[in-house]
C-alpha positions in Angstrom: 0.0 -0.2 0.3 1.8 3.1 -0.9 1.3 6.3 1.0 0.9 9.9 -0.7 2.6 12.7 0.7 0.0 14.9 -0.7 -2.4 13.0 1.3 -1.5 13.5 5.0 0.1 17.0 4.1 -1.6 19.7 6.5 -2.6 22.8 4.3 -0.1 24.8 3.6 0.0 27.9 5.8 -0.9 31.5 4.4 -1.7 34.9 6.8 -4.9 34.5 5.5 -5.6 31.6 7.1 -5.3 34.1 10.2 -7.2 36.9 8.5 -10.4 34.8 7.7 -10.7 33.6 11.0 -14.0 34.2 12.8 -13.1 37.9 14.9 -9.5 37.8 14.1 -9.0 41.5 14.4 -9.6 41.8 17.6 -6.9 43.7 19.4 -4.7 41.8 22.2 -1.4 43.2 24.0 1.4 41.1 23.5 5.7 40.7 24.4 7.3 39.5 21.8 11.5 37.9 21.7 13.2 36.0 19.9 13.4 32.6 21.6 16.9 31.1 21.9 18.4 28.7 24.3 21.8 29.0 25.9 24.6 26.2 26.8 23.5 26.8 30.0 20.7 24.2 31.5 18.6 27.4 32.4 16.4 29.1 29.4 18.0 32.4 28.5 16.3 35.9 29.6 14.8 36.9 26.5 16.9 40.4 25.7 15.4 43.1 23.5 11.9 42.5 24.3 9.1 44.6 22.9 5.7 45.2 23.8 2.9 46.0 21.5 -0.8 44.9 19.8 -1.9 42.5 17.4 -3.9 43.6 14.3 -4.8 39.7 13.5 -4.8 36.1 15.6 -6.2 32.9 15.6 -4.9 29.9 16.9 -2.9 29.3 13.0 -0.7 32.7 14.2 -0.6 36.6 13.9 -0.2 39.8 12.8 1.0 42.5 14.8 3.5 45.6 14.6 7.0 45.6 15.8 9.8 48.6 15.8 12.1 46.1 14.4 12.5 43.6 11.7 12.8 40.0 12.0 14.5 37.3 9.7 12.1 35.4 8.1 12.3 31.8 9.6 13.0 33.5 13.0 11.6 32.0 16.2 9.4 34.2 18.3 7.9 33.7 22.0 5.0 35.6 22.1 3.1 36.3 25.5 -0.6 37.3 24.6 -2.7 39.0 27.2 -6.1 38.1 27.2 -9.0 40.0 29.2 -9.3 37.9 32.8 -7.3 35.4 31.1 -7.1 33.5 34.3 -10.6 33.1 34.9 -11.5 31.9 31.2 -9.0 29.1 31.6 -10.4 27.9 35.0 -13.3 26.8 33.1 -11.0 24.3 30.9 -8.7 22.7 34.1 -9.1 21.0 37.4 -6.3 22.8 39.4 -6.0 26.3 40.7 -2.8 28.6 40.8 -1.9 30.6 43.7 -0.6 33.7 41.0 -3.0 34.5 38.1 -1.5 34.7 34.8 -2.7 37.3 32.9 -1.1 36.0 29.4 -0.4 32.8 27.5 2.7 31.5 25.6 2.6 31.1 21.6 6.1 30.1 19.5 5.7 31.1 16.5 7.7 31.4 13.1 8.6 34.3 11.2 6.8 33.9 8.0 6.2 37.8 6.5 7.4 41.8 7.7 6.1 44.4 5.9 7.6 48.3 6.4 4.8 50.2 7.8 4.7 53.9 8.9 6.9 57.1 8.2 10.5 56.1 6.9 9.6 52.2 7.1 10.8 52.7 11.0 7.8 50.1 11.9 7.4 46.7 10.8 4.3 44.8 10.3 5.2 41.3 11.4 3.1 37.8 10.2 4.1 34.4 11.7 2.7 30.9 11.9 2.0 29.5 15.3 5.1 26.7 15.8 3.3 25.7 19.2 0.6 26.9 21.3 -0.9 24.9 24.7 -4.2 23.0 23.4 -6.0 24.6 26.6 -4.4 28.1 25.8 -5.8 27.4 21.9 -9.2 26.7 23.2 -9.1 29.9 25.6 -8.2 32.0 22.1 -11.0 30.3 19.8 -13.8 31.1 22.9 -12.6 34.5 23.5 -12.4 35.0 19.4 -16.0 33.9 19.3 -17.4 36.6 21.7 -19.4 39.0 20.4 -18.0 41.7 21.9 
């Protein structure tokens, strides 16, 4: 029995997957940094983090404004803040926490970048989601489905 690669291949990512997701144009605060590991046992602290806001967001990826450019293929750690995030997440889990996080993390790959603004000082960054916790994905989907 021959296994056809075309049949098992997932849909190719395009930014239109993000933009066409229902209510994906909600504006959410985020913090972005380049993903990196160090030779030590600990994760490195991410230097040069910047804050921003999404222009589009879905479980498949994001589009956001950034003050700097990233090379295509760069992996980014993105912390996305959803209003009442922990309250929303508690509906899907059976554990509790002393601290109440206000955001969730996404690992994403840069797939597009455009100059915007005066003299190209701002960039419009498009990223494909590489990794997102399945519960956080459900929280995001439910948040985007809200009519507000």
